[in-house]
MDTraj code that builds the backbone (N, CA, C; nanometers):
import mdtraj as md
import numpy as np

residues = "MET ALA THR THR VAL THR HIS SER ILE ILE GLN ALA ASN LEU ASP HIS LEU GLU LEU LEU VAL PRO LEU PHE ASP ALA TYR ARG ILE PHE TYR GLY LYS PRO SER ASP LEU GLU GLY ALA ARG SER PHE VAL ARG SER ARG LEU GLN SER GLN ASP SER VAL ILE LEU LEU ALA ILE ASN GLU GLY GLN SER ASP GLY PHE GLY PHE ALA GLN LEU TYR PRO SER PHE SER SER VAL ALA MET LYS SER ILE TRP ILE LEU ASN ASP LEU PHE VAL SER THR THR ASP ARG GLN SER GLY ILE GLY ARG GLN LEU VAL HIS GLY VAL ARG GLU PHE ALA ALA SER THR GLY ALA VAL ARG VAL ASP LEU ALA THR ALA ALA ASP ASN LEU PRO ALA LYS ALA LEU TYR GLU SER ALA GLY TYR SER LEU ASP GLU VAL PHE ASP HIS TYR LYS LEU SER VAL VAL".split()
xyz = np.array([
    [-12.4334, -6.4452, 8.6533],
    [-12.5096, -6.5617, 8.6948],
    [-12.5126, -6.5656, 8.8473],
    [-12.6294, -6.5896, 8.9030],
    [-12.6449, -6.5964, 9.0483],
    [-12.5808, -6.7247, 9.1012],
    [-12.5372, -6.7184, 9.2246],
    [-12.4792, -6.8381, 9.2852],
    [-12.5899, -6.9354, 9.3204],
    [-12.5580, -7.0624, 9.3140],
    [-12.6542, -7.1650, 9.3484],
    [-12.6599, -7.1786, 9.5000],
    [-12.7809, -7.1793, 9.5543],
    [-12.8000, -7.1943, 9.6980],
    [-12.8816, -7.3194, 9.7224],
    [-12.8773, -7.3669, 9.8456],
    [-12.9586, -7.4821, 9.8795],
    [-13.1005, -7.4331, 9.9041],
    [-13.1942, -7.4806, 9.8238],
    [-13.3324, -7.4368, 9.8379],
    [-13.4280, -7.5517, 9.8086],
    [-13.5494, -7.5324, 9.8551],
    [-13.6553, -7.6309, 9.8366],
    [-13.7791, -7.5602, 9.7850],
    [-13.8668, -7.6362, 9.7207],
    [-13.9965, -7.5844, 9.6775],
    [-14.1004, -7.6426, 9.7729],
    [-14.1713, -7.5552, 9.8424],
    [-14.2720, -7.5981, 9.9389],
    [-14.4049, -7.5312, 9.9074],
    [-14.5131, -7.5873, 9.9603],
    [-14.6420, -7.5203, 9.9515],
    [-14.6499, -7.4226, 10.0682],
    [-14.6647, -7.2952, 10.0351],
    [-14.6641, -7.1901, 10.1363],
    [-14.7921, -7.1919, 10.2186],
    [-14.7793, -7.1422, 10.3418],
    [-14.8948, -7.1201, 10.4292],
    [-14.8742, -6.9853, 10.4974],
    [-14.9613, -6.9514, 10.5901],
    [-14.9532, -6.8207, 10.6548],
    [-14.8200, -6.7975, 10.7261],
    [-14.7527, -6.9029, 10.7682],
    [-14.6220, -6.8875, 10.8320],
    [-14.5179, -6.8287, 10.7366],
    [-14.5435, -6.8358, 10.6075],
    [-14.4493, -6.7881, 10.5061],
    [-14.4864, -6.6506, 10.4506],
    [-14.5869, -6.5882, 10.5089],
    [-14.6382, -6.4617, 10.4559],
    [-14.5283, -6.3570, 10.4383],
    [-14.4446, -6.3379, 10.5393],
    [-14.3438, -6.2321, 10.5312],
    [-14.2331, -6.2647, 10.4309],
    [-14.2155, -6.3900, 10.3934],
    [-14.1227, -6.4248, 10.2854],
    [-14.1857, -6.3952, 10.1489],
    [-14.3171, -6.4123, 10.1410],
    [-14.3881, -6.3935, 10.0145],
    [-14.4114, -6.2469, 9.9795],
    [-14.4356, -6.1627, 10.0787],
    [-14.4749, -6.0240, 10.0518],
    [-14.3740, -5.9489, 9.9648],
    [-14.2447, -5.9471, 9.9977],
    [-14.1530, -5.8729, 9.9097],
    [-14.1409, -5.9349, 9.7706],
    [-14.1529, -6.0654, 9.7598],
    [-14.1492, -6.1311, 9.6290],
    [-14.2711, -6.0922, 9.5466],
    [-14.3889, -6.0944, 9.6090],
    [-14.5124, -6.0600, 9.5378],
    [-14.5099, -5.9135, 9.4959],
    [-14.4589, -5.8271, 9.5829],
    [-14.4484, -5.6855, 9.5493],
    [-14.3536, -5.6662, 9.4306],
    [-14.2388, -5.7336, 9.4322],
    [-14.1428, -5.7235, 9.3217],
    [-14.2034, -5.7772, 9.1919],
    [-14.2839, -5.8816, 9.2011],
    [-14.3528, -5.9367, 9.0844],
    [-14.4432, -5.8311, 9.0211],
    [-14.5210, -5.7615, 9.1042],
    [-14.6110, -5.6577, 9.0532],
    [-14.5321, -5.5424, 8.9922],
    [-14.4210, -5.5066, 9.0550],
    [-14.3360, -5.3999, 9.0016],
    [-14.2837, -5.4399, 8.8635],
    [-14.2448, -5.5675, 8.8473],
    [-14.1980, -5.6185, 8.7187],
    [-14.3011, -5.5921, 8.6090],
    [-14.4299, -5.6006, 8.6438],
    [-14.5372, -5.5777, 8.5473],
    [-14.5880, -5.4337, 8.5484],
    [-14.5056, -5.3414, 8.6005],
    [-14.5357, -5.1994, 8.5866],
    [-14.6237, -5.1385, 8.6936],
    [-14.6512, -5.2084, 8.7995],
    [-14.7334, -5.1550, 8.9081],
    [-14.6429, -5.0909, 9.0131],
    [-14.6948, -4.9910, 9.0844],
    [-14.6131, -4.9300, 9.1904],
    [-14.6019, -5.0234, 9.3105],
    [-14.4941, -5.0062, 9.3854],
    [-14.4757, -5.0860, 9.5069],
    [-14.5916, -5.0612, 9.6027],
    [-14.6411, -5.1675, 9.6637],
    [-14.7506, -5.1589, 9.7608],
    [-14.7391, -5.2782, 9.8546],
    [-14.6485, -5.2675, 9.9503],
    [-14.6233, -5.3798, 10.0409],
    [-14.7455, -5.4159, 10.1242],
    [-14.8200, -5.3166, 10.1713],
    [-14.9388, -5.3477, 10.2520],
    [-15.0462, -5.4129, 10.1663],
    [-15.0630, -5.3652, 10.0437],
    [-15.1581, -5.4279, 9.9524],
    [-15.1173, -5.5706, 9.9198],
    [-14.9879, -5.5917, 9.8974],
    [-14.9368, -5.7265, 9.8689],
    [-14.9611, -5.8174, 9.9888],
    [-14.9328, -5.7670, 10.1080],
    [-14.9535, -5.8462, 10.2306],
    [-15.1012, -5.8859, 10.2442],
    [-15.1890, -5.7907, 10.2239],
    [-15.3327, -5.8173, 10.2364],
    [-15.3796, -5.9190, 10.1324],
    [-15.3357, -5.9012, 10.0075],
    [-15.3776, -5.9908, 9.8999],
    [-15.3282, -6.1329, 9.9241],
    [-15.1992, -6.1474, 9.9535],
    [-15.1422, -6.2809, 9.9734],
    [-15.2022, -6.3459, 10.0977],
    [-15.2171, -6.2693, 10.2048],
    [-15.2794, -6.3240, 10.3269],
    [-15.4194, -6.3766, 10.2961],
    [-15.4961, -6.3004, 10.2204],
    [-15.6318, -6.3421, 10.1850],
    [-15.6316, -6.4709, 10.1036],
    [-15.5393, -6.4831, 10.0087],
    [-15.5309, -6.6059, 9.9275],
    [-15.4998, -6.7256, 10.0173],
    [-15.4055, -6.7081, 10.1090],
    [-15.3657, -6.8185, 10.1959],
    [-15.4761, -6.8531, 10.2969],
    [-15.5408, -6.7509, 10.3528],
    [-15.6468, -6.7768, 10.4511],
    [-15.7668, -6.8450, 10.3877],
    [-15.8070, -6.7979, 10.2716],
    [-15.9262, -6.8545, 10.2072],
    [-15.8943, -6.9817, 10.1295],
    [-15.7670, -7.0100, 10.1111],
    [-15.7207, -7.1270, 10.0373],
    [-15.7815, -7.1339, 9.8972],
    [-15.7941, -7.0150, 9.8342],
    [-15.8465, -7.0133, 9.6979],
    [-15.7360, -7.0116, 9.5929],
    [-15.6117, -7.0197, 9.6388],
    [-15.4995, -7.0407, 9.5483],
    [-15.3969, -7.1260, 9.6214],
    [-15.3033, -7.1778, 9.5462],
    [-15.1911, -7.2527, 9.6021],
    [-15.0664, -7.1762, 9.5630],
    [-14.9809, -7.1498, 9.6609],
    [-14.8567, -7.0791, 9.6342],
    [-14.7411, -7.1719, 9.6678],
    [-14.6593, -7.1993, 9.5667],
    [-14.5364, -7.2746, 9.5868],
    [-14.4240, -7.1737, 9.6063],
    [-14.3407, -7.1975, 9.7055],
    [-14.2379, -7.1029, 9.7443],
    [-14.1007, -7.1684, 9.7394],
    [-14.0056, -7.1014, 9.6772],
    [-13.8661, -7.1467, 9.6777],
    [-13.7993, -7.0836, 9.7994],
    [-13.7516, -7.1681, 9.8904],
    [-13.6901, -7.1196, 10.0141],
    [-13.5542, -7.1855, 10.0336],
    [-13.4747, -7.1285, 10.1259],
    [-13.3498, -7.1943, 10.1621],
    [-13.3798, -7.2964, 10.2713],
    [-13.2819, -7.3778, 10.3041],
    [-13.3043, -7.4850, 10.4013],
    [-13.3520, -7.4330, 10.5358],
    [-13.3040, -7.3168, 10.5780],
    [-13.3444, -7.2615, 10.7063],
    [-13.4788, -7.1909, 10.7019],
    [-13.5409, -7.1857, 10.5852],
    [-13.6694, -7.1197, 10.5625],
    [-13.6666, -6.9735, 10.6064],
    [-13.5500, -6.9088, 10.5927],
    [-13.5397, -6.7694, 10.6321],
    [-13.5338, -6.6755, 10.5117],
    [-13.5208, -6.7304, 10.3916],
    [-13.5171, -6.6493, 10.2701],
    [-13.6079, -6.7104, 10.1645],
    [-13.6809, -6.6244, 10.0948],
    [-13.7615, -6.6661, 9.9817],
    [-13.6965, -6.6182, 9.8534],
    [-13.6893, -6.7044, 9.7545],
    [-13.6219, -6.6727, 9.6290],
    [-13.7195, -6.6543, 9.5128],
    [-13.8359, -6.7145, 9.5207],
    [-13.9327, -6.7064, 9.4131],
    [-14.0589, -6.7801, 9.4517],
    [-14.1622, -6.7633, 9.3696],
    [-14.2895, -6.8293, 9.3978],
    [-14.3658, -6.8556, 9.2688],
    [-14.4594, -6.9477, 9.2782],
    [-14.5564, -6.9739, 9.1722],
    [-14.6933, -6.9780, 9.2386],
    [-14.7888, -6.9064, 9.1813],
    [-14.9248, -6.9058, 9.2362],
    [-15.0203, -6.9698, 9.1359],
    [-15.0952, -7.0669, 9.1842],
    [-15.1887, -7.1439, 9.1020],
    [-15.3315, -7.1212, 9.1498],
    [-15.4219, -7.1086, 9.0552],
    [-15.5647, -7.0985, 9.0860],
    [-15.6359, -7.2192, 9.0259],
    [-15.7309, -7.2758, 9.0990],
    [-15.8028, -7.3925, 9.0467],
    [-15.9086, -7.3526, 8.9444],
    [-15.9298, -7.4401, 8.8491],
    [-16.0370, -7.4252, 8.7515],
    [-16.0754, -7.5650, 8.7040],
    [-16.1592, -7.5708, 8.6017],
    [-16.2074, -7.6996, 8.5524],
    [-16.2152, -7.6997, 8.4011],
    [-16.1976, -7.8161, 8.3436],
    [-16.2234, -7.8372, 8.2021],
    [-16.3550, -7.9125, 8.1918],
    [-16.4563, -7.8470, 8.1382],
    [-16.5861, -7.9131, 8.1215],
    [-16.5772, -8.0263, 8.0209],
    [-16.4990, -8.0064, 7.9144],
    [-16.4869, -8.1087, 7.8111],
    [-16.4192, -8.2336, 7.8662],
    [-16.3106, -8.2152, 7.9405],
    [-16.2390, -8.3298, 7.9975],
    [-16.3033, -8.3795, 8.1267],
    [-16.3913, -8.2989, 8.1838],
    [-16.4561, -8.3292, 8.3125],
    [-16.3523, -8.3554, 8.4211],
    [-16.2489, -8.2709, 8.4218],
    [-16.1415, -8.2810, 8.5202],
    [-16.0982, -8.1412, 8.5614],
    [-16.0240, -8.1372, 8.6701],
    [-15.9721, -8.0085, 8.7158],
    [-15.8500, -7.9684, 8.6339],
    [-15.8279, -7.8384, 8.6300],
    [-15.7058, -7.7821, 8.5727],
    [-15.6532, -7.6794, 8.6736],
    [-15.5300, -7.6423, 8.6586],
    [-15.4714, -7.5363, 8.7399],
    [-15.4266, -7.4251, 8.6473],
    [-15.4486, -7.3022, 8.6890],
    [-15.4016, -7.1865, 8.6149],
    [-15.2771, -7.1347, 8.6859],
    [-15.1651, -7.1419, 8.6171],
    [-15.0413, -7.0862, 8.6692],
    [-15.0470, -6.9369, 8.6398],
    [-15.0955, -6.8623, 8.7379],
    [-15.1217, -6.7206, 8.7190],
    [-14.9971, -6.6351, 8.7392],
    [-14.9125, -6.6756, 8.8326],
    [-14.7965, -6.5945, 8.8673],
    [-14.6747, -6.6849, 8.8877],
    [-14.5626, -6.6465, 8.8297],
    [-14.4357, -6.7131, 8.8574],
    [-14.3303, -6.6036, 8.8605],
    [-14.2517, -6.6019, 8.9680],
    [-14.1526, -6.4961, 8.9836],
    [-14.0316, -6.5493, 9.0579],
    [-13.9139, -6.5114, 9.0114],
    [-13.7884, -6.5382, 9.0802],
    [-13.7218, -6.4026, 9.1012],
    [-13.6727, -6.3785, 9.2226],
    [-13.6096, -6.2496, 9.2517],
    [-13.4965, -6.2245, 9.1524],
    [-13.4765, -6.0994, 9.1201],
    [-13.3783, -6.0646, 9.0169],
    [-13.2387, -6.1137, 9.0520],
    [-13.2039, -6.1159, 9.1799],
    [-13.0694, -6.1602, 9.2193],
    [-13.0526, -6.3110, 9.2114],
    [-13.1632, -6.3850, 9.1964],
    [-13.1558, -6.5313, 9.1961],
    [-13.1928, -6.5928, 9.0620],
    [-13.2067, -6.5106, 8.9594],
    [-13.2371, -6.5641, 8.8266],
    [-13.1163, -6.6371, 8.7708],
    [-13.1406, -6.7276, 8.6803],
    [-13.0368, -6.8095, 8.6169],
    [-12.9720, -6.9064, 8.7151],
    [-13.0415, -6.9356, 8.8258],
    [-12.9866, -7.0291, 8.9244],
    [-13.0632, -7.1612, 8.9262],
    [-13.1642, -7.1747, 8.8387],
    [-13.2434, -7.2974, 8.8340],
    [-13.3702, -7.2926, 8.9165],
    [-13.3929, -7.1833, 8.9890],
    [-13.5122, -7.1747, 9.0744],
    [-13.6398, -7.1730, 8.9903],
    [-13.6400, -7.0973, 8.8815],
    [-13.7580, -7.0946, 8.7947],
    [-13.7922, -7.2331, 8.7430],
    [-13.6898, -7.3055, 8.7017],
    [-13.7106, -7.4419, 8.6510],
    [-13.7654, -7.5313, 8.7616],
    [-13.7122, -7.5163, 8.8832],
    [-13.7624, -7.5963, 8.9953],
    [-13.9069, -7.5617, 9.0273],
    [-13.9422, -7.4340, 9.0209],
    [-14.0813, -7.3951, 9.0455],
    [-14.1743, -7.4540, 8.9403],
    [-14.1342, -7.4466, 8.8133],
    [-14.2163, -7.5023, 8.7054],
    [-14.2318, -7.6535, 8.7244],
    [-14.1247, -7.7198, 8.7640],
    [-14.1317, -7.8633, 8.7913],
    [-14.2242, -7.8899, 8.9114],
    [-14.2143, -7.8071, 9.0141],
    [-14.3022, -7.8209, 9.1302],
    [-14.4484, -7.8030, 9.0937],
    [-14.4760, -7.7103, 9.0028],
    [-14.6126, -7.6890, 8.9551],
    [-14.6636, -7.8162, 8.8877],
    [-14.5819, -7.8740, 8.8020],
    [-14.6224, -7.9965, 8.7314],
    [-14.6509, -8.1089, 8.8309],
    [-14.5615, -8.1287, 8.9278],
    [-14.5810, -8.2335, 9.0280],
    [-14.7066, -8.2090, 9.1104],
    [-14.7273, -8.0840, 9.1514],
    [-14.8463, -8.0526, 9.2300],
    [-14.9729, -8.0810, 9.1498],
    [-14.9776, -8.0325, 9.0258],
    [-15.0964, -8.0531, 8.9425],
    [-15.1233, -8.2018, 8.9223],
    [-15.0197, -8.2793, 8.8949],
    [-15.0371, -8.4242, 8.8763],
    [-15.0876, -8.4891, 9.0042],
    [-15.0375, -8.4432, 9.1193],
    [-15.0788, -8.5038, 9.2468],
    [-15.2248, -8.4772, 9.2788],
    [-15.2836, -8.3765, 9.2165],
    [-15.4245, -8.3443, 9.2407],
    [-15.5159, -8.4049, 9.1348],
    [-15.4591, -8.4763, 9.0387],
    [-15.5399, -8.5384, 8.9339],
    [-15.5812, -8.4419, 8.8242],
    [-15.5181, -8.3268, 8.8176],
    [-15.5535, -8.2282, 8.7147],
    [-15.5160, -8.2801, 8.5766],
    [-15.5903, -8.2365, 8.4768],
    [-15.5648, -8.2779, 8.3398],
    [-15.4572, -8.1912, 8.2738],
    [-15.4412, -8.0645, 8.3209],
    [-15.3402, -7.9777, 8.2612],
    [-15.3178, -7.8548, 8.3483],
    [-15.2147, -7.7794, 8.3096],
    [-15.1853, -7.6487, 8.3677],
    [-15.1903, -7.5479, 8.2538],
    [-15.2653, -7.4406, 8.2725],
    [-15.2725, -7.3319, 8.1752],
    [-15.1958, -7.2125, 8.2295],
    [-15.1366, -7.1342, 8.1393],
    [-15.0697, -7.0115, 8.1817],
    [-15.0699, -6.9119, 8.0683],
    [-15.0443, -6.7876, 8.1043],
    [-15.0231, -6.6807, 8.0070],
    [-14.9054, -6.5995, 8.0572],
    [-14.8285, -6.5457, 7.9646],
    [-14.7186, -6.4571, 8.0012],
    [-14.7130, -6.3447, 7.8995],
    [-14.6461, -6.2377, 7.9357],
    [-14.6337, -6.1243, 7.8449],
    [-14.5666, -6.1692, 7.7148],
    [-14.6163, -6.1182, 7.6047],
    [-14.5641, -6.1582, 7.4734],
    [-14.4157, -6.1289, 7.4600],
    [-14.3668, -6.0268, 7.5298],
    [-14.2249, -5.9913, 7.5181],
    [-14.1394, -6.0500, 7.6307],
    [-14.1956, -6.1366, 7.7137],
    [-14.1192, -6.1977, 7.8227],
    [-14.0494, -6.3228, 7.7694],
    [-13.9474, -6.3011, 7.6899],
    [-13.8790, -6.4107, 7.6217],
    [-13.8127, -6.5107, 7.7169],
    [-13.7504, -6.4665, 7.8272],
    [-13.6931, -6.5660, 7.9191],
    [-13.7997, -6.6603, 7.9769],
    [-13.9149, -6.6054, 8.0141],
    [-14.0217, -6.6905, 8.0685],
    [-14.0735, -6.7856, 7.9613],
    [-14.0930, -6.7355, 7.8401],
    [-14.1415, -6.8210, 7.7326],
    [-14.0446, -6.9360, 7.7058],
    [-13.9147, -6.9065, 7.7077],
    [-13.8143, -7.0107, 7.6861],
    [-13.8197, -7.1138, 7.7986],
    [-13.8361, -7.0678, 7.9226],
    [-13.8461, -7.1591, 8.0359],
    [-13.9678, -7.2500, 8.0205],
    [-14.0841, -7.1917, 7.9919],
    [-14.2057, -7.2720, 7.9799],
    [-14.1951, -7.3731, 7.8667],
    [-14.1444, -7.3296, 7.7523],
    [-14.1323, -7.4206, 7.6385],
    [-14.0339, -7.5336, 7.6681],
    [-13.9257, -7.5025, 7.7390],
    [-13.8286, -7.6072, 7.7728],
    [-13.8865, -7.7068, 7.8725],
    [-13.9910, -7.6652, 7.9448],
    [-14.0557, -7.7537, 8.0422],
    [-14.1736, -7.8292, 7.9814],
    [-14.1971, -7.8130, 7.8505],
    [-14.3016, -7.8893, 7.7837],
    [-14.4298, -7.8130, 7.7549],
    [-14.4402, -7.6875, 7.7969],
    [-14.5590, -7.6078, 7.7645],
    [-14.5554, -7.5726, 7.6167],
    [-14.6727, -7.5608, 7.5564],
    [-14.6802, -7.5226, 7.4158],
    [-14.7902, -7.4196, 7.3981],
    [-14.7762, -7.3384, 7.2933],
    [-14.8794, -7.2400, 7.2622],
    [-15.0051, -7.3125, 7.2172],
    [-15.1183, -7.2631, 7.2607],
    [-15.2464, -7.3214, 7.2227],
    [-15.2756, -7.2834, 7.0778],
    [-15.2852, -7.3816, 6.9922],
    [-15.3134, -7.3563, 6.8509],
    [-15.4587, -7.3838, 6.8157],
    [-15.5371, -7.4224, 6.9163],
    [-15.6773, -7.4548, 6.8923],
    [-15.7683, -7.3383, 6.9293],
    [-15.7363, -7.2716, 7.0398],
    [-15.8234, -7.1668, 7.0913],
    [-15.7537, -7.0315, 7.0909],
    [-15.8280, -6.9286, 7.0542],
    [-15.7852, -6.7911, 7.0761],
    [-15.8432, -6.7506, 7.2105],
    [-15.7630, -6.6937, 7.2943],
    [-15.8077, -6.6540, 7.4269],
    [-15.8372, -6.5048, 7.4274],
    [-15.9569, -6.4685, 7.4729],
    [-16.0007, -6.3304, 7.4811],
    [-16.0135, -6.2925, 7.6268],
    [-16.0158, -6.1613, 7.6499],
    [-16.0415, -6.1134, 7.7857],
    [-16.1328, -5.9924, 7.7769],
    [-16.2076, -5.9711, 7.8833],
    [-16.2990, -5.8585, 7.8943],
    [-16.2709, -5.7894, 8.0256],
    [-16.2260, -5.6658, 8.0216],
    [-16.2049, -5.5893, 8.1441],
    [-16.3396, -5.5359, 8.1908],
    [-16.3676, -5.5494, 8.3192],
    [-16.4969, -5.5061, 8.3724],
    [-16.4817, -5.3953, 8.4766],
    [-16.3614, -5.3418, 8.4897],
    [-16.3400, -5.2276, 8.5802],
    [-16.2858, -5.1093, 8.5045],
])
top = md.Topology()
chain = top.add_chain()
for i, resn in enumerate(residues, 1):
    res = top.add_residue(resn, chain, resSeq=i)
    for name in ("N", "CA", "C"):
        top.add_atom(name, md.element.get_by_symbol(name[0]), res)
traj = md.Trajectory(xyz[None], top)
């Protein structure tokens, strides 16, 4: 079990880029992609500059270490006529798992979404990612029993 550290969940900006890059790279590696720090830097910088996503970052009090992040993309529910957020990415560094950071990030996502007037948060995770599924379910997320979700690869 990782030691508990003093940390906060903040909305990241360009000042936090170098804290986010190794976390984002490790996240991609977790999903089987090769390390690409420059690609991660470019992608995250672009998201922050264009403000087309929101990244919540778990940091220590001195803001010198990043422990994990959650990345949200905006969308809309036509039926509800309200905004929704897609929790696309959530990652806690391997050395900081089981320390409550994931739970704090999920809670931060809920607070952020509520503060924007969103009707819900949607997410998907790997079918075999049992720790993540347990975390989401313990935070109140449930499997969608109404809709089957499909995807179409275009590349």
